[in-house]
N, C-alpha and C positions, 0 to 999 in steps of 0.2 A: 464501399463495403464489399467484401468478397461474396460472390453469389452463394457459395456453399453455406454461408452463415445465416442465410435468410430463411432456412427451414429448420424445423424442430427435429432433432434426433435424440433418442433416449441414450444417455451415456452408459458406457460399460464401466464396471467397477471391480477392482481387486485390491487386496491388502498387501502392502509391503511389510516384511518383517523388519522392524526398526533395529538400529544398534542398541546395545544395552544402555539403560537409564534414559532413554528418550521415549517420547510419546508415540503411539501408533501413527503411521502415515498411510493415508489412503491414496491410491492412484485411481483417478477417474478419467475417462475419455469422453469428451464432449465434442460432437461433430468431427471426430477424428483427431482432436487435439488433446494431448495429455496434460492433466493438472495433478499436483499432489497437494493433499490437505492434511496438515497437522493440527489436531484439535485438543485444546486444553480444557478439561471439564471444569465447570464453575463450582465454587464452594456451594454447599447446600443452601446457604442463606441468599445466594445471588442467582440460583438456578433459573428463576423465572425472569431474570433481567434480559433485556435485549442483548444478543451476542455481539461480539466484535469480529470483524473480518480484517485481517492485516495483509496488505499487498505490497510486495517488494519493488525495488527500483530496477533499472536496466542492469543486466548482467548478474543480478544477485539472486538470493533464495530466501526461504523462510528462516534460515539459520541465524541471520543477523537480527531477526525479529523475536528470537526466543526470550530474551530478557524482558522486552516489552510485554510479550504474551504472559509471562509469569507475573508481572506486576499488575496486569489487567484481570487476571483470572479470578481474584476475589470479588470482582464486580460483574462477572458474566462469562459465559463460555467464549473461548477465543479460537477462531479458525485462522491459521496462518497458511498462505498459499504459495506454491511454486507454479509460476506461469509456464505455458508451453515454451520449450527451448531453454529453460533456466532451471537450476537446481537439480539437474540430472534427468529432467523430463525429456521426452522425445522431441527432437528439433523439427519444426514444421518445414515443409518444402518451399514455402514462400512467406514473405514478411506479413505480419499482422499489423493493421493500423490500430490506433488507440480505440477507435470506434469498434473494430472487430473484437479486440480484447474485452471491451465492455459488454458486448452482446454475449460472448462466451462466459464471462463472469456471472452475468445474470442467470444464464441457464445452469451454471454450476451451482449457484446458491439455491435455485429451485430444486435441483437434484438432491442436495444435502439438507433439504427442509429448513432453510433459513429464510423465512418470509420477510424479515426486516432486521437490519443490523446497523451498528455504528461502523462505518466504512473508513478504515485508516490506511492511507497510502503514503509511502516514503518515496521521494524523488519522482521517477517516472510513475511509480504507483499512485502518486497524488493525481496525476492526469487520469489514470484509469478509474479511480473511484469518483472523480469529478464527472467523467463521462457516464459512468454507470448511474450515478445519482440523477443525471440529466435525462437519460433515456428510460430509466426504471425508477421513478421517484417512490414507488411503493416499497422498494428495498432499503431506502436510506432513511434511518431515523436521524442521523447526523453524519457529516463527513469531517475527517481530520486530515489535513494536508501537511505532512512533515517534510521539511526541506524541499518544497515544491519546485518543479521546473515546468516550462523553460521560459525564462525572461526573453521576450522577442527581441530586445535590444542586444542580447548576447547569444542568440540562437544559431551558433555555428559550431562545427565540431572542434575547431582549434581552440576557441574560447572556452568551451565546456571542458575539453581535455586539460587545458592549462589550469582552470579553476579546480578541477578534481585533483590534479597533481599538487597544487598548492595546499589543498585541504589535507591530503594524505601525509604531508610533512609533519602535521601536528595532531593527527588522529592517534588513538591508542594502538600499540603494536598488535593486539588481538583483533581490533577492528580492521586494520590494514590486512592482516593475515586472512580474515574471512572474506574480505573484498577480493583479494588477489586469487584466493582459491576458487571463489565463485566465478570470477572472470575466466579462469583457466577451464573450469568445468563447462561453462557456457560456450566458450570458443569464439574466435574472432569473427567467423562468418556470420553467426546469428546475432552477435552484438552489433556488428556493422549494418546488418540488414534491418535491425530494429531502430538504430539511432536516428535515421531521417524522420521517422514518424514522431519520435519524441521531440525533435527539434522543431517540427512544423506545428505541433498541436498548440492551440491557443487556450490554455487553461483559464486565463482571465476572461475571455469572451464566453466560454462555456459556463462559467460560474454564474453569469447573469441569469441563466435559465434554471439554476438549481434552487429548489425550494427548501432543502434541508438546512438546518443550522450548520455553519461551517467554521471550523477552527483551523487557522493557519498557524503552524508552529515551526520555529526554526531555532537553531543554535545561534547566538548573537555574533559568533565569529565565523559563520558559514560563508565561504566565498562563492559557493554555487547558487544558493538560494538567498539572495541578498535582501536587506531590509526594505528598500524601496519597492522591489518586486513583490515581496510578501505583503506589504501595505496595499499595493495595487490589488492583489488577490482578495484580501480581506474586505476592501472597499467595493470590489466588484460583486461579491456575494450579497444577495438580499439580506442575509442574516449572518454576517461574518465578523470574526474577531481574530486579532493577531496576538500571539504570545511568543516571546523570545526567552530562551533559557541561557543564563549568563555563562560565559566561558566555554560554550560548546560549539561544535562545528557541524558538518553535514551529517555525521552519524549520531546525531543527538539522541535518537531513540535507542541506540546501543550504549553510548557512553553515559547517558543520563536517563536510563530507563525509568527509574522511580519518579524523577521529576516530570518526565514526559507523561507517564501514566497519571500522575496527580493533576497535571494541567488538563488532561482529557476528562477525567472524572469531575473536576471542578466545573469545567465547561458544560458537561452534560447535566449536572445538578442545577445549574443556573438557566439552562435552556430547555431541555426536554425531559429531565427527570426531577420533577418538583419535590417529590417526597424524599425525606432523609434516607440515607443508606440503611440505617438500622431498622427502618419501618418496612423494608421490602422483604 
């Protein structure tokens, strides 16, 4: 872990004027690393519910999580994040490990007054929420791993690149556009600096120490996050469950946002939210 992350530093905060018809985006600096947070207010009936925190994958931003945020908003406040170096945030001078990201995420949630949340991560974001739940169990009501990586039997750059290329051939045009635009904005230097830590992190081993209920969710045609790997993750978690959404691929949270949200809410109702939605 980088030594500068071992101390507490109060983040600085400023507000970015968002484009028309989008939600306000806050820029916050935690220990010198910039995050951006887009928050969707909950419906009045769900305002007291545990919030959701959405964490994107490598190269991406909160933009491809907007559809899922909209679907989850009736069930609680949703905070979608842009990690340091992604989505237009300032690029760090050196790479951050998964563990470093988790420490910073915990401090960020402390800063925005989120004492407990349903942590939802896509692709590399699944690694980050797993590690956050491991080191800060107080923050995790449940975790949701969507299109989780990285299968250790396929943990090399060539295989991952090939699988992503295969995936893109059958993703939606808009999903591919958002992906390419995010990669261009991130830039190759930061993408390649982050890639080794994503390939090395053992999500399956970390899950054994996670106490929060864990939902592993994939599109059943996802060539990146495959069935056997996701079954391994669900089995590794002390309280894990696997759901596959038919006909969808790696961007399942984008192409099937309503189905993804429904699976998450169903899981929460059966595991951590015993009371019916209407009673809250």
